[in-house]
PyMOL commands that place a pseudoatom at each C-alpha (Angstrom):
pseudoatom trace, name=CA, resn=MET, resi=1, chain=A, elem=C, hetatm=0, pos=[0.000, 0.000, 0.000]
pseudoatom trace, name=CA, resn=THR, resi=2, chain=A, elem=C, hetatm=0, pos=[1.279, 3.416, -0.955]
pseudoatom trace, name=CA, resn=THR, resi=3, chain=A, elem=C, hetatm=0, pos=[0.147, 6.593, 0.775]
pseudoatom trace, name=CA, resn=ILE, resi=4, chain=A, elem=C, hetatm=0, pos=[0.164, 9.931, -0.995]
pseudoatom trace, name=CA, resn=TRP, resi=5, chain=A, elem=C, hetatm=0, pos=[0.113, 13.260, 0.815]
pseudoatom trace, name=CA, resn=HIS, resi=6, chain=A, elem=C, hetatm=0, pos=[-2.144, 14.911, -1.696]
pseudoatom trace, name=CA, resn=ASN, resi=7, chain=A, elem=C, hetatm=0, pos=[-3.383, 18.376, -2.565]
pseudoatom trace, name=CA, resn=PRO, resi=8, chain=A, elem=C, hetatm=0, pos=[-6.190, 18.000, -5.143]
pseudoatom trace, name=CA, resn=LYS, resi=9, chain=A, elem=C, hetatm=0, pos=[-5.620, 21.580, -6.355]
pseudoatom trace, name=CA, resn=CYS, resi=10, chain=A, elem=C, hetatm=0, pos=[-2.031, 20.784, -7.387]
pseudoatom trace, name=CA, resn=SER, resi=11, chain=A, elem=C, hetatm=0, pos=[-1.557, 19.447, -10.911]
pseudoatom trace, name=CA, resn=LYS, resi=12, chain=A, elem=C, hetatm=0, pos=[1.637, 17.578, -9.949]
pseudoatom trace, name=CA, resn=SER, resi=13, chain=A, elem=C, hetatm=0, pos=[-0.168, 15.945, -7.056]
pseudoatom trace, name=CA, resn=ARG, resi=14, chain=A, elem=C, hetatm=0, pos=[-3.081, 14.921, -9.287]
pseudoatom trace, name=CA, resn=GLU, resi=15, chain=A, elem=C, hetatm=0, pos=[-0.618, 13.532, -11.833]
pseudoatom trace, name=CA, resn=ALA, resi=16, chain=A, elem=C, hetatm=0, pos=[1.168, 11.510, -9.145]
pseudoatom trace, name=CA, resn=LEU, resi=17, chain=A, elem=C, hetatm=0, pos=[-2.137, 10.145, -7.834]
pseudoatom trace, name=CA, resn=ALA, resi=18, chain=A, elem=C, hetatm=0, pos=[-3.151, 9.075, -11.350]
pseudoatom trace, name=CA, resn=LEU, resi=19, chain=A, elem=C, hetatm=0, pos=[0.182, 7.264, -11.817]
pseudoatom trace, name=CA, resn=LEU, resi=20, chain=A, elem=C, hetatm=0, pos=[-0.176, 5.578, -8.437]
pseudoatom trace, name=CA, resn=SER, resi=21, chain=A, elem=C, hetatm=0, pos=[-3.701, 4.419, -9.172]
pseudoatom trace, name=CA, resn=GLU, resi=22, chain=A, elem=C, hetatm=0, pos=[-2.658, 3.122, -12.587]
pseudoatom trace, name=CA, resn=LYS, resi=23, chain=A, elem=C, hetatm=0, pos=[0.475, 1.268, -11.482]
pseudoatom trace, name=CA, resn=ASN, resi=24, chain=A, elem=C, hetatm=0, pos=[-0.187, 0.412, -7.863]
pseudoatom trace, name=CA, resn=GLY, resi=25, chain=A, elem=C, hetatm=0, pos=[-3.897, -0.075, -7.471]
pseudoatom trace, name=CA, resn=GLU, resi=26, chain=A, elem=C, hetatm=0, pos=[-4.167, 0.361, -3.704]
pseudoatom trace, name=CA, resn=VAL, resi=27, chain=A, elem=C, hetatm=0, pos=[-3.572, 3.950, -2.698]
pseudoatom trace, name=CA, resn=GLU, resi=28, chain=A, elem=C, hetatm=0, pos=[-4.277, 5.693, 0.587]
pseudoatom trace, name=CA, resn=VAL, resi=29, chain=A, elem=C, hetatm=0, pos=[-4.890, 9.396, -0.005]
pseudoatom trace, name=CA, resn=PHE, resi=30, chain=A, elem=C, hetatm=0, pos=[-4.005, 11.739, 2.849]
pseudoatom trace, name=CA, resn=LYS, resi=31, chain=A, elem=C, hetatm=0, pos=[-5.347, 15.222, 2.156]
pseudoatom trace, name=CA, resn=TYR, resi=32, chain=A, elem=C, hetatm=0, pos=[-2.936, 16.978, 4.468]
pseudoatom trace, name=CA, resn=LEU, resi=33, chain=A, elem=C, hetatm=0, pos=[-4.540, 20.396, 3.986]
pseudoatom trace, name=CA, resn=GLU, resi=34, chain=A, elem=C, hetatm=0, pos=[-7.896, 19.090, 5.248]
pseudoatom trace, name=CA, resn=THR, resi=35, chain=A, elem=C, hetatm=0, pos=[-6.418, 17.149, 8.161]
pseudoatom trace, name=CA, resn=ALA, resi=36, chain=A, elem=C, hetatm=0, pos=[-3.149, 18.757, 9.183]
pseudoatom trace, name=CA, resn=PRO, resi=37, chain=A, elem=C, hetatm=0, pos=[-0.388, 16.296, 10.046]
pseudoatom trace, name=CA, resn=SER, resi=38, chain=A, elem=C, hetatm=0, pos=[0.801, 16.215, 13.627]
pseudoatom trace, name=CA, resn=ARG, resi=39, chain=A, elem=C, hetatm=0, pos=[4.319, 17.035, 14.685]
pseudoatom trace, name=CA, resn=SER, resi=40, chain=A, elem=C, hetatm=0, pos=[5.100, 13.334, 15.104]
pseudoatom trace, name=CA, resn=GLU, resi=41, chain=A, elem=C, hetatm=0, pos=[3.753, 12.560, 11.604]
pseudoatom trace, name=CA, resn=ILE, resi=42, chain=A, elem=C, hetatm=0, pos=[5.961, 15.286, 10.112]
pseudoatom trace, name=CA, resn=GLU, resi=43, chain=A, elem=C, hetatm=0, pos=[8.997, 14.060, 12.059]
pseudoatom trace, name=CA, resn=ALA, resi=44, chain=A, elem=C, hetatm=0, pos=[8.368, 10.480, 10.888]
pseudoatom trace, name=CA, resn=LEU, resi=45, chain=A, elem=C, hetatm=0, pos=[8.006, 11.711, 7.315]
pseudoatom trace, name=CA, resn=LEU, resi=46, chain=A, elem=C, hetatm=0, pos=[11.279, 13.654, 7.518]
pseudoatom trace, name=CA, resn=ASN, resi=47, chain=A, elem=C, hetatm=0, pos=[13.021, 10.498, 8.746]
pseudoatom trace, name=CA, resn=LYS, resi=48, chain=A, elem=C, hetatm=0, pos=[11.599, 8.434, 5.879]
pseudoatom trace, name=CA, resn=LEU, resi=49, chain=A, elem=C, hetatm=0, pos=[12.547, 11.082, 3.337]
pseudoatom trace, name=CA, resn=GLY, resi=50, chain=A, elem=C, hetatm=0, pos=[15.988, 11.630, 4.860]
pseudoatom trace, name=CA, resn=VAL, resi=51, chain=A, elem=C, hetatm=0, pos=[15.666, 15.397, 4.497]
pseudoatom trace, name=CA, resn=SER, resi=52, chain=A, elem=C, hetatm=0, pos=[15.558, 18.434, 6.742]
pseudoatom trace, name=CA, resn=ALA, resi=53, chain=A, elem=C, hetatm=0, pos=[12.360, 20.344, 7.449]
pseudoatom trace, name=CA, resn=ARG, resi=54, chain=A, elem=C, hetatm=0, pos=[13.519, 23.130, 5.150]
pseudoatom trace, name=CA, resn=GLU, resi=55, chain=A, elem=C, hetatm=0, pos=[13.941, 20.668, 2.276]
pseudoatom trace, name=CA, resn=LEU, resi=56, chain=A, elem=C, hetatm=0, pos=[10.299, 19.700, 2.750]
pseudoatom trace, name=CA, resn=MET, resi=57, chain=A, elem=C, hetatm=0, pos=[9.155, 23.325, 2.465]
pseudoatom trace, name=CA, resn=ARG, resi=58, chain=A, elem=C, hetatm=0, pos=[7.750, 25.246, -0.459]
pseudoatom trace, name=CA, resn=THR, resi=59, chain=A, elem=C, hetatm=0, pos=[10.246, 28.082, -0.161]
pseudoatom trace, name=CA, resn=LYS, resi=60, chain=A, elem=C, hetatm=0, pos=[8.844, 30.102, -3.061]
pseudoatom trace, name=CA, resn=GLU, resi=61, chain=A, elem=C, hetatm=0, pos=[5.429, 30.540, -1.457]
pseudoatom trace, name=CA, resn=ASP, resi=62, chain=A, elem=C, hetatm=0, pos=[4.473, 34.055, -0.362]
pseudoatom trace, name=CA, resn=LEU, resi=63, chain=A, elem=C, hetatm=0, pos=[3.654, 32.718, 3.109]
pseudoatom trace, name=CA, resn=TYR, resi=64, chain=A, elem=C, hetatm=0, pos=[7.229, 31.441, 3.469]
pseudoatom trace, name=CA, resn=LYS, resi=65, chain=A, elem=C, hetatm=0, pos=[8.443, 34.990, 2.881]
pseudoatom trace, name=CA, resn=GLU, resi=66, chain=A, elem=C, hetatm=0, pos=[5.740, 36.629, 5.002]
pseudoatom trace, name=CA, resn=LEU, resi=67, chain=A, elem=C, hetatm=0, pos=[6.591, 34.426, 7.985]
pseudoatom trace, name=CA, resn=GLU, resi=68, chain=A, elem=C, hetatm=0, pos=[10.314, 35.068, 7.411]
pseudoatom trace, name=CA, resn=VAL, resi=69, chain=A, elem=C, hetatm=0, pos=[10.951, 31.336, 7.610]
pseudoatom trace, name=CA, resn=ALA, resi=70, chain=A, elem=C, hetatm=0, pos=[14.340, 31.827, 5.938]
pseudoatom trace, name=CA, resn=LYS, resi=71, chain=A, elem=C, hetatm=0, pos=[15.520, 33.380, 9.213]
pseudoatom trace, name=CA, resn=ILE, resi=72, chain=A, elem=C, hetatm=0, pos=[14.648, 30.285, 11.257]
pseudoatom trace, name=CA, resn=GLU, resi=73, chain=A, elem=C, hetatm=0, pos=[17.728, 28.136, 11.706]
pseudoatom trace, name=CA, resn=ASP, resi=74, chain=A, elem=C, hetatm=0, pos=[16.447, 25.699, 14.316]
pseudoatom trace, name=CA, resn=GLU, resi=75, chain=A, elem=C, hetatm=0, pos=[15.042, 22.421, 12.930]
pseudoatom trace, name=CA, resn=ASN, resi=76, chain=A, elem=C, hetatm=0, pos=[12.390, 22.296, 15.667]
pseudoatom trace, name=CA, resn=GLY, resi=77, chain=A, elem=C, hetatm=0, pos=[11.295, 25.814, 14.760]
pseudoatom trace, name=CA, resn=LEU, resi=78, chain=A, elem=C, hetatm=0, pos=[10.969, 24.790, 11.117]
pseudoatom trace, name=CA, resn=ILE, resi=79, chain=A, elem=C, hetatm=0, pos=[8.892, 21.764, 12.074]
pseudoatom trace, name=CA, resn=ASP, resi=80, chain=A, elem=C, hetatm=0, pos=[6.677, 24.062, 14.148]
pseudoatom trace, name=CA, resn=VAL, resi=81, chain=A, elem=C, hetatm=0, pos=[6.062, 26.127, 11.004]
pseudoatom trace, name=CA, resn=LEU, resi=82, chain=A, elem=C, hetatm=0, pos=[5.098, 23.005, 9.029]
pseudoatom trace, name=CA, resn=VAL, resi=83, chain=A, elem=C, hetatm=0, pos=[2.689, 21.920, 11.763]
pseudoatom trace, name=CA, resn=GLU, resi=84, chain=A, elem=C, hetatm=0, pos=[1.077, 25.359, 11.864]
pseudoatom trace, name=CA, resn=HIS, resi=85, chain=A, elem=C, hetatm=0, pos=[1.115, 25.915, 8.079]
pseudoatom trace, name=CA, resn=PRO, resi=86, chain=A, elem=C, hetatm=0, pos=[0.838, 22.566, 6.245]
pseudoatom trace, name=CA, resn=ASN, resi=87, chain=A, elem=C, hetatm=0, pos=[0.346, 24.436, 2.967]
pseudoatom trace, name=CA, resn=LEU, resi=88, chain=A, elem=C, hetatm=0, pos=[4.116, 25.010, 3.066]
pseudoatom trace, name=CA, resn=ILE, resi=89, chain=A, elem=C, hetatm=0, pos=[4.720, 21.248, 2.766]
pseudoatom trace, name=CA, resn=GLU, resi=90, chain=A, elem=C, hetatm=0, pos=[6.074, 20.279, -0.635]
pseudoatom trace, name=CA, resn=ARG, resi=91, chain=A, elem=C, hetatm=0, pos=[3.824, 17.996, -2.636]
pseudoatom trace, name=CA, resn=PRO, resi=92, chain=A, elem=C, hetatm=0, pos=[3.113, 15.334, -3.602]
pseudoatom trace, name=CA, resn=ILE, resi=93, chain=A, elem=C, hetatm=0, pos=[4.744, 12.954, -1.145]
pseudoatom trace, name=CA, resn=LEU, resi=94, chain=A, elem=C, hetatm=0, pos=[4.609, 9.188, -1.626]
pseudoatom trace, name=CA, resn=ILE, resi=95, chain=A, elem=C, hetatm=0, pos=[5.173, 6.776, 1.242]
pseudoatom trace, name=CA, resn=ARG, resi=96, chain=A, elem=C, hetatm=0, pos=[5.518, 3.006, 1.170]
pseudoatom trace, name=CA, resn=GLY, resi=97, chain=A, elem=C, hetatm=0, pos=[6.683, 1.318, 4.353]
pseudoatom trace, name=CA, resn=GLU, resi=98, chain=A, elem=C, hetatm=0, pos=[9.791, 3.084, 5.573]
pseudoatom trace, name=CA, resn=CYS, resi=99, chain=A, elem=C, hetatm=0, pos=[10.518, 4.687, 2.194]
pseudoatom trace, name=CA, resn=ALA, resi=100, chain=A, elem=C, hetatm=0, pos=[9.244, 8.040, 0.978]
pseudoatom trace, name=CA, resn=VAL, resi=101, chain=A, elem=C, hetatm=0, pos=[9.871, 10.476, -1.839]
pseudoatom trace, name=CA, resn=ILE, resi=102, chain=A, elem=C, hetatm=0, pos=[8.843, 13.984, -2.772]
pseudoatom trace, name=CA, resn=GLY, resi=103, chain=A, elem=C, hetatm=0, pos=[7.222, 13.434, -6.165]
pseudoatom trace, name=CA, resn=ARG, resi=104, chain=A, elem=C, hetatm=0, pos=[8.731, 16.375, -8.016]
pseudoatom trace, name=CA, resn=PRO, resi=105, chain=A, elem=C, hetatm=0, pos=[9.517, 16.058, -10.821]
pseudoatom trace, name=CA, resn=VAL, resi=106, chain=A, elem=C, hetatm=0, pos=[7.126, 13.296, -11.886]
pseudoatom trace, name=CA, resn=GLU, resi=107, chain=A, elem=C, hetatm=0, pos=[10.107, 11.097, -12.807]
pseudoatom trace, name=CA, resn=LYS, resi=108, chain=A, elem=C, hetatm=0, pos=[10.691, 10.643, -9.065]
pseudoatom trace, name=CA, resn=VAL, resi=109, chain=A, elem=C, hetatm=0, pos=[7.208, 9.145, -8.776]
pseudoatom trace, name=CA, resn=ILE, resi=110, chain=A, elem=C, hetatm=0, pos=[7.957, 6.730, -11.610]
pseudoatom trace, name=CA, resn=GLU, resi=111, chain=A, elem=C, hetatm=0, pos=[11.300, 5.727, -10.039]
pseudoatom trace, name=CA, resn=PHE, resi=112, chain=A, elem=C, hetatm=0, pos=[9.626, 5.208, -6.661]
pseudoatom trace, name=CA, resn=LEU, resi=113, chain=A, elem=C, hetatm=0, pos=[6.983, 2.944, -8.155]
pseudoatom trace, name=CA, resn=ASN, resi=114, chain=A, elem=C, hetatm=0, pos=[9.535, 0.779, -9.977]
for i in range(1, 114): cmd.bond("trace and resi %d" % i, "trace and resi %d" % (i + 1))
show_as sticks, trace
zoom trace
């Protein structure tokens, strides 16, 4: 079973979900903007991805600039921002077992599924 952290308004996320459904069949869709992930879910995701909180962030978003997130150097502070503002989480994210990938570009989704 593969889980996708999905934003239906995002074309890349919709594309990844279509690929998952086509190749994988069983897909669990987690609409993280409707049900915000907890701190522990974000920490577990970061561990599976093997990235820092900043690498999981959409740094080009206006909100990122408005909140002056670039000035936050503490990993815990960055995770706090992701908990409070899940719309800053990069998308789509695919998770299978202990492995995860940020599905941008779409080639990463294809690699993950193979």
